[in-house]
C-alpha positions in Angstrom: 294.9 289.2 127.5 297.2 286.4 126.6 297.7 285.5 130.1 294.0 285.6 131.1 293.4 283.4 128.0 296.1 280.8 129.0 294.6 280.5 132.5 291.0 280.0 131.0 289.4 283.3 132.1 288.2 283.9 128.6 285.9 286.9 129.4 288.7 289.0 130.8 290.9 288.1 127.8 288.1 289.4 125.6 288.0 292.5 127.6 291.9 293.1 127.3 292.0 292.2 123.7 289.2 294.4 122.9 290.7 297.3 124.9 293.9 296.6 122.8 292.0 297.1 119.7 290.3 300.0 120.7 293.5 301.8 121.5 295.2 300.7 118.4 292.2 302.1 116.6 292.6 305.4 118.6 296.3 305.5 117.6 295.8 304.2 114.1 298.4 301.6 115.1 298.1 299.1 112.2 300.3 296.5 113.7 298.4 296.8 117.0 295.2 296.3 115.2 296.3 293.3 113.3 297.6 291.7 116.4 294.5 292.5 118.2 292.3 291.0 115.5 294.6 287.7 115.5 294.2 287.5 119.3 290.6 288.0 119.1 290.1 285.5 116.4 292.2 282.9 118.2 290.1 283.4 121.3 286.9 283.1 119.5 288.3 279.8 117.9 289.3 278.6 121.2 285.7 278.9 122.5 284.1 277.3 119.4 282.7 280.4 118.0 284.2 279.9 114.6 282.3 282.5 112.5 283.3 285.3 114.8 286.8 283.8 114.8 286.8 283.9 110.9 285.6 287.5 111.0 288.4 288.7 113.0 291.1 286.6 111.5 289.9 288.0 108.0 290.7 291.5 109.5 294.1 290.5 110.7 294.8 288.7 107.4 294.0 291.9 105.4 296.2 294.1 107.7 299.1 291.7 107.8 299.0 290.9 104.0 298.3 294.4 102.5 299.3 297.0 104.9 302.0 295.6 107.0 303.4 293.0 104.4 304.2 290.8 107.2 304.4 287.3 105.4 305.2 285.3 108.7 302.1 286.7 110.7 300.0 286.4 107.5 301.2 282.9 107.7 300.0 282.3 111.1 296.6 284.1 110.5 296.1 281.6 107.6 296.9 278.6 109.9 294.3 279.8 112.4 291.8 280.3 109.7 292.5 276.9 108.5 291.9 275.5 111.8 288.5 277.2 112.1 287.6 275.8 108.7 288.7 272.4 109.8 286.6 272.8 113.1 283.7 273.7 110.8 284.3 270.5 108.7 285.0 272.8 105.6 288.0 270.7 104.4 288.6 272.3 101.1 288.9 275.8 102.6 291.0 274.4 105.5 293.4 272.7 103.0 293.7 275.8 100.9 294.4 277.9 104.1 297.0 275.4 105.5 298.6 275.2 102.0 299.0 278.9 101.7 300.3 279.5 105.2 303.0 277.0 104.5 303.9 278.7 101.2 304.3 282.3 102.8 306.1 281.2 105.9 309.9 281.7 106.1 310.1 280.4 109.6 311.5 276.7 109.3 310.4 275.7 112.8 306.8 277.0 111.9 306.7 275.1 108.6 307.7 271.9 110.7 304.7 272.6 113.1 302.3 272.9 110.3 
């Protein structure tokens, strides 16, 4: 899915990300589900479907925050959420998401990029 996305083949990318999500659900593989939601959310954002992006990113956020307790991944989800809000011109929520992303991250390189 990631390779197709980087090549601009979004339909194929959606198919593979959804397939990964279905497989992760079947196996009850929480990390796979969270990553699939993150990938789908990022892809929806890339094609300008911000509401769908936020829906998928919210699911990823819930999993990374509460079930997987992975602050760095949670931070990256919040960054993507902030970008969606920024594109929707919802500057208050964008700022809040960016700030939370920065606070959660323990990756110094990532913090410099924010």
